[in-house]
C-alpha atoms as one frame of an Amber mdcrd trajectory, in Angstrom:
protein
 -37.837  89.054  18.149 -38.090  85.607  18.746 -35.450  84.639  20.826 -33.674
  88.340  21.432 -35.491  89.068  25.095 -32.064  87.793  26.247 -29.709  90.178
  23.797 -26.680  90.772  26.794 -24.226  89.592  28.147 -24.560  86.507  31.189
 -24.327  88.729  34.918 -21.785  86.601  35.682 -18.834  88.082  32.203 -17.183
  90.752  34.093 -17.578  93.803  31.129 -14.843  94.823  29.191 -14.002  98.742
  30.139 -15.579 101.355  27.971 -13.656 102.767  25.207 -11.765 105.556  26.059
 -10.535 107.282  22.396 -12.238 107.223  19.185 -10.809 107.453  15.849 -11.317
 110.013  13.374 -13.679 110.051  10.183 -10.292 109.624   8.060  -8.618 107.629
  10.505 -11.927 104.771  10.991 -12.559 104.532   7.055  -8.356 103.891   6.432
  -7.592 101.442   9.098 -10.977  99.656   8.151 -11.000  96.139   7.105 -12.756
  92.701   7.408 -11.850  90.741   9.872 -12.837  87.247  10.295 -11.534  86.379
  14.183 -12.141  88.250  17.286 -11.233  88.234  21.006 -13.474  85.619  22.832
 -14.834  89.059  25.546 -18.315  89.961  25.149 -18.891  94.055  23.849 -19.251
  96.956  25.944 -22.971  97.574  25.741 -22.270 100.938  26.058 -20.256 101.035
  23.329 -22.786  99.323  21.619 -25.103 101.206  21.655 -23.520 104.799  20.707
 -22.494 102.986  17.206 -26.095 102.090  16.713 -27.525 105.230  17.509 -24.142
 106.804  14.851 -24.840 104.582  12.260 -29.206 105.322  13.166 -28.266 109.097
  12.289 -27.077 107.961   8.383 -29.481 109.876   5.957 -32.083 108.653   3.866
 -34.714 110.629   1.422 -37.246 112.428   2.941 -35.853 111.057   6.017 -37.395
 107.576   5.527 -35.262 105.816   7.885 -36.439 102.448   6.757 -33.275 100.793
   7.919 -33.573  97.826  11.474 -31.237  96.417  13.673 -31.183  92.682  15.229
 -28.121  92.473  17.494 -27.368  88.728  18.315 -24.899  88.370  21.518 -26.791
  85.163  23.062 -24.150  81.973  21.721 -27.434  79.283  21.746 -28.955  81.719
  18.611 -25.502  82.819  17.151 -24.779  78.958  16.779 -27.978  79.116  14.621
 -27.130  82.709  12.888 -23.518  80.305  12.028 -25.868  77.545  10.143 -27.645
  80.030   8.451 -24.529  81.401   6.791 -23.532  78.022   5.390 -21.047  77.390
   9.099 -18.871  80.525   8.759 -16.569  80.997  11.003 -16.735  84.952  11.817
 -20.369  84.178  13.178 -19.355  81.845  16.276 -16.032  84.151  16.696 -17.103
  87.579  17.124 -18.621  88.564  20.425 -21.847  89.917  18.384 -23.553  90.407
  15.301 -25.979  93.033  14.372 -28.293  91.942  11.059 -28.696  95.346   8.962
 -32.204  94.954   7.373 -34.741  97.108   5.984 -38.617  96.824   6.650 -40.485
  99.593   4.152 -43.984  97.851   5.191 -43.562  99.553   8.794 -41.944 102.465
   7.543 -44.478 103.361   5.507 -47.730 102.343   8.859 -45.439 105.400  10.698
 -43.963 107.211   8.276 -45.834 109.766  10.268 -42.828 109.186  13.145 -40.293
 110.401  10.240 -41.539 114.035  10.049 -39.654 116.888  11.492 -41.249 117.422
  14.822 -41.017 121.550  13.983 -43.139 120.918  10.305 -46.111 120.479  12.769
 -49.202 118.726  11.762 -49.160 120.225   8.256 -46.044 118.444   8.017 -46.560
 115.013   9.111 -49.789 114.895   6.710 -47.319 116.106   3.741 -45.428 113.041
   4.684 -47.553 110.798   4.698 -48.720 111.813   0.938 -46.015 112.198  -0.632
 -44.794 107.925   0.908 -48.089 107.345  -0.693 -48.064 108.726  -3.975 -44.510
 107.739  -4.611 -45.254 103.842  -3.298 -48.684 103.124  -3.218 -49.034 102.127
  -6.207 -45.631  99.471  -6.069 -46.248  95.949  -5.055 -44.393  95.120  -1.560
 -41.432  94.049  -3.204 -40.818  96.779  -5.624 -41.366  99.367  -2.221 -38.737
  97.263  -0.420 -35.651  97.315  -2.683 -36.203 100.998  -2.622 -36.184 100.527
   1.151 -32.233  98.517   0.915 -31.214 101.281  -0.700 -32.104 103.427   2.184
 -30.783 100.489   4.441 -27.323  99.979   2.522 -26.145 103.750   3.696 -26.559
 103.002   7.257 -24.782 100.021   6.630 -21.410 101.536   5.769 -22.243 104.372
   8.744 -22.530 101.056  11.224 -19.356  99.745   9.832 -17.170 103.146  10.090
 -18.753 103.748  13.506 -17.944 100.551  14.928 -14.435 101.384  13.604 -14.642
 104.607  15.523 -14.709 103.374  18.678 -11.815 100.947  18.094 -14.378  97.505
  17.041 -13.843  95.874  14.151 -16.126  94.468  11.732 -17.201  91.652   8.564
 -19.660  92.539   6.333 -21.270  89.101   4.942 -24.047  89.004   2.634 -23.558
  84.836   2.245 -26.476  83.382   4.057 -29.485  82.009   3.346 -32.493  84.888
   3.761 -35.253  83.321   5.040 -33.048  80.384   7.424 -32.347  84.136   8.756
 -36.035  85.596   8.955 -37.131  82.248  11.150 -34.379  82.395  13.329 -35.649
  86.127  14.497 -39.025  85.976  13.813 -39.044  88.309  10.617 -41.804  89.295
   8.581 -41.110  87.833   5.661 -41.563  91.322   3.251 -37.890  92.429   4.732
 -35.215  92.855   2.869 -31.476  92.330   4.475 -28.290  94.693   4.287 -26.516
  92.377   5.950 -24.549  90.406   8.761 -22.195  92.419  10.918 -19.969  90.315
  13.306 -18.732  92.318  15.360 -15.772  93.052  17.979 -11.889  93.182  19.345
  -9.282  91.737  16.688  -7.440  88.794  16.670  -6.041  88.928  13.678  -4.678
  91.955  12.009  -6.559  90.769   8.729  -5.179  91.615   5.403  -4.679  95.608
   3.986  -6.792  97.514   2.571  -6.496  96.678  -1.524  -8.189  99.120  -3.628
  -8.254 100.888  -7.054  -6.692 104.517  -8.132  -9.246 107.384  -7.813  -8.263
 108.094 -11.595  -9.486 103.700 -11.979 -12.493 104.923 -10.491 -13.555 108.176
 -12.122 -14.096 110.187 -14.315 -14.231 114.547 -13.847 -16.737 116.230 -16.591
């Protein structure tokens, strides 16, 4: 990706300590709030990679795994990304911003990689046939929407994985998609689940305020 080669903190900057305790799934869900101001320290790269690895374990139909991550940490690129997000300050405040997008065309080009190894050559051939039957008659935009629905699952996993490691995030949909594509050198066909600033909170943010289960649920 254009401009993405220098994605880690400068060598002269001391890396923060690796997280030593994890929150349970319940704790991560109940304590996750949107944070827009972050402690000014680089992310621990081991934590960052673990968070991305956990998010990549999200489920997807036919194991398609359409999601892709672009991690922006270089100050110059973050500044341009902030401009593409209409100047929103959380981009500049966070030590890292994860751009979550779907690349359905790459998924189709490499679909055999998503077949489980235990299924052997037959499984790889069947995976190719399944995807060609399902999406071969669709145009790029149509199948791109399906791919985005799968990437959205990973986006949710990413927020919970970050919180479980003691980090905070804020999901963002307010940005210019074409400007982000141009900045990161992404293909025209990719679709965005969102931007995710991530870091240690420097504010508490608003506590959760949600509908009750009864308000949003019908039991049959």
